[in-house]
C-alpha positions as CSV (number, residue, x, y, z in Angstrom):
1,M,0.1,-0.1,0.1
2,T,1.2,3.4,-1.3
3,L,0.6,6.2,1.9
4,D,-1.2,8.4,-0.2
5,S,-3.7,5.4,-0.5
6,L,-3.3,4.9,3.3
7,L,-4.0,8.2,3.6
8,N,-7.3,8.5,1.8
9,D,-8.8,5.2,3.5
10,I,-7.5,7.2,7.1
11,R,-9.5,10.2,6.0
12,A,-12.2,8.0,4.9
13,C,-12.6,6.3,8.1
14,T,-15.8,5.9,9.6
15,L,-14.8,3.3,13.1
16,C,-15.4,5.4,15.9
17,T,-18.7,7.1,13.9
18,A,-21.0,6.1,16.7
19,Q,-18.4,7.4,19.7
20,L,-17.9,10.9,17.9
21,P,-20.4,13.4,19.2
22,A,-19.2,15.8,16.3
23,G,-18.9,13.1,13.8
24,P,-15.6,11.6,12.1
25,R,-13.3,14.1,10.6
26,P,-9.7,12.6,10.9
27,V,-6.9,15.3,10.8
28,V,-3.1,14.0,10.0
29,Q,-0.5,15.5,7.9
30,A,2.1,13.1,6.3
31,H,4.7,12.8,3.5
32,R,7.2,9.7,3.1
33,Q,10.2,12.9,3.1
34,A,8.9,14.1,6.3
35,R,12.0,14.4,8.9
36,L,10.5,15.9,11.8
37,L,7.3,13.9,13.4
38,I,4.5,15.1,15.6
39,A,3.0,12.3,17.7
40,G,-0.1,14.1,19.4
41,Q,-3.0,13.4,21.5
42,A,-5.8,14.2,19.4
43,P,-7.7,17.4,17.7
44,G,-9.6,19.6,19.5
45,R,-13.2,21.5,18.4
46,R,-11.4,24.3,16.7
47,V,-9.6,22.1,14.4
48,H,-12.0,19.5,14.3
49,E,-13.9,22.5,12.1
50,S,-10.8,23.9,10.4
51,G,-9.4,20.6,9.5
52,I,-6.0,21.7,9.9
53,P,-3.8,20.5,13.0
54,F,-2.9,22.8,16.0
55,D,-5.1,25.2,14.5
56,D,-5.2,26.7,17.6
57,P,-3.3,28.7,20.4
58,S,-1.3,25.2,21.1
59,G,-0.2,25.1,17.5
60,D,1.3,28.8,18.0
61,R,3.3,27.3,21.6
62,L,4.7,24.6,19.9
63,R,5.6,26.1,16.6
64,A,7.0,29.0,18.7
65,W,9.0,26.0,20.6
66,L,10.4,23.9,17.6
67,G,11.5,27.6,16.3
68,I,9.4,27.5,13.0
69,D,7.0,29.1,11.2
70,A,3.6,28.4,10.0
71,D,4.8,27.2,6.6
72,T,7.4,25.5,7.6
73,F,5.3,23.5,10.1
74,Y,2.5,23.0,7.5
75,N,4.8,21.4,5.0
76,P,3.9,17.8,4.8
77,E,7.5,17.1,2.9
78,H,9.3,18.7,6.3
79,V,6.5,17.4,9.3
80,A,4.2,14.7,9.6
81,I,1.7,15.1,12.2
82,V,0.2,12.1,13.5
83,P,-2.2,12.5,16.5
84,M,-3.0,8.7,18.6
85,G,-6.5,9.6,17.8
86,F,-7.7,11.4,14.3
87,C,-10.9,12.1,15.0
88,Y,-12.1,14.8,17.7
89,P,-13.0,12.6,20.4
90,G,-15.6,15.2,22.3
91,T,-15.2,17.1,25.3
92,G,-15.8,15.9,29.1
93,Q,-15.8,17.3,32.9
94,S,-11.6,18.2,32.8
95,G,-11.6,19.1,29.4
96,D,-11.4,17.2,25.7
97,L,-11.7,13.1,25.8
98,P,-9.3,10.7,25.8
99,P,-8.0,9.5,21.8
100,R,-10.4,7.1,20.6
101,P,-7.9,3.7,21.3
102,E,-9.5,2.1,17.9
103,C,-7.2,4.7,15.8
104,A,-4.0,3.7,16.9
105,E,-4.9,0.0,16.8
106,A,-6.1,0.6,13.0
107,W,-3.7,2.9,11.8
108,R,-0.6,4.3,13.7
109,A,1.7,1.2,12.9
110,K,1.1,1.1,9.2
111,L,1.3,5.0,8.8
112,L,4.5,5.4,10.4
113,A,6.2,2.5,8.6
114,Q,5.7,5.1,5.8
115,L,7.6,7.6,6.8
116,P,11.1,6.3,6.8
117,Q,12.9,9.7,7.0
118,V,11.8,10.6,10.3
119,Q,14.6,11.9,12.9
120,L,13.0,13.5,15.2
121,T,9.7,12.9,17.3
122,I,8.1,15.2,19.0
123,V,5.8,13.0,21.6
124,L,3.1,15.3,23.1
125,G,0.7,14.1,26.0
126,T,0.3,11.4,28.1
127,Y,-1.2,8.8,25.5
128,A,1.4,9.2,22.8
129,L,3.9,9.0,25.9
130,R,2.8,5.7,26.6
131,Y,2.4,5.0,22.4
132,H,6.2,5.7,22.0
133,F,8.1,5.2,24.9
134,G,6.1,2.9,26.8
135,D,5.9,4.5,29.9
136,K,3.2,5.1,32.3
137,G,4.9,7.1,34.8
138,P,4.9,10.8,35.2
139,L,5.1,13.1,32.4
140,T,7.7,15.6,34.3
141,A,9.9,12.8,34.7
142,R,10.4,11.9,31.3
143,V,10.3,15.2,29.9
144,K,13.2,15.8,32.5
145,A,14.8,12.6,31.0
146,W,15.0,14.3,27.5
147,R,18.4,13.8,27.5
148,E,18.3,10.0,27.3
149,T,16.7,9.5,23.8
150,W,17.9,12.7,22.1
151,P,18.7,13.2,19.5
152,S,15.9,10.8,17.8
153,R,13.0,11.5,20.6
154,V,12.0,13.9,23.0
155,A,8.7,14.2,25.5
156,L,7.5,17.6,25.6
157,P,4.2,18.8,28.0
158,H,1.4,19.3,26.0
159,P,1.5,23.3,24.2
160,S,-2.2,23.1,25.7
161,P,-2.9,26.9,27.6
162,R,-3.7,24.5,30.1
163,N,-0.5,23.6,31.2
164,N,0.9,27.3,32.0
165,R,1.1,26.6,35.7
166,W,3.4,23.9,34.9
167,L,5.6,25.9,32.7
168,K,5.7,28.9,35.4
169,Q,6.6,25.3,37.8
170,N,9.7,24.0,35.5
171,P,11.8,27.1,34.0
172,W,14.1,24.7,33.3
173,F,11.9,23.5,30.1
174,A,12.3,26.6,28.6
175,A,15.9,27.6,29.9
176,E,17.2,24.1,28.8
177,L,15.4,21.9,26.7
178,V,13.5,24.5,24.4
179,P,16.8,26.2,23.1
180,A,18.5,22.0,22.3
181,L,15.1,21.4,20.6
182,Q,15.2,24.4,18.1
183,Q,18.6,23.8,17.6
184,R,17.9,20.2,16.4
185,V,15.1,21.0,14.5
186,T,17.2,23.3,12.6
187,Q,19.4,20.6,11.9
188,V,16.7,17.5,11.0
189,L,14.9,20.4,8.7
190,A,18.4,21.3,7.1
191,P,18.4,21.1,2.9
192,G,20.7,18.6,1.7
193,D,21.1,17.2,5.6
194,E,22.4,13.6,5.1
195,M,21.5,12.6,8.4
196,D,20.5,9.2,9.4
197,H,17.6,8.4,11.4
198,C,19.5,8.1,14.6
199,G,20.9,11.5,14.1
200,C,24.1,10.4,12.9
201,R,26.4,11.4,9.8
């Protein structure tokens, strides 16, 4: 199966229709040449309405952390955006509901296998953390341990404004990790870069 045919199947998916209060609208961005992978949670209501990933304040903050503009971020040849759930799951008592589990089970391994050029994976949120790190521990501990999987994978707090308190309580994140992340992203996306998947020449 080609990536194009897989993306067509994903965008036509109706597996979770009965469980999606706003109906299915899979949101995904991918290209075989992408070198940066954003592994997030699931679209929010605003993204569901626009069909554009991270089309909200979370996206503004994420792009600032990465040090890239919107044109670069939304170029699928540079950046793949593959959340754990492709559709907006609805809202619960304390915010958006978790990503629907059927989505990752049906599509995730197949889609990631079509992204052979990825050199850096940005992991956002608890559900993506469990998938990409096998972690069930505290998010803060995994983010603090960013050097353990550097330079190929890094866990970040979700860039949602809901995490403003976390950012204030953890000033090392902006002082240490964000500058290193911006440098690495610049390196990964540099034209003509010949680095392999581990980030080694």
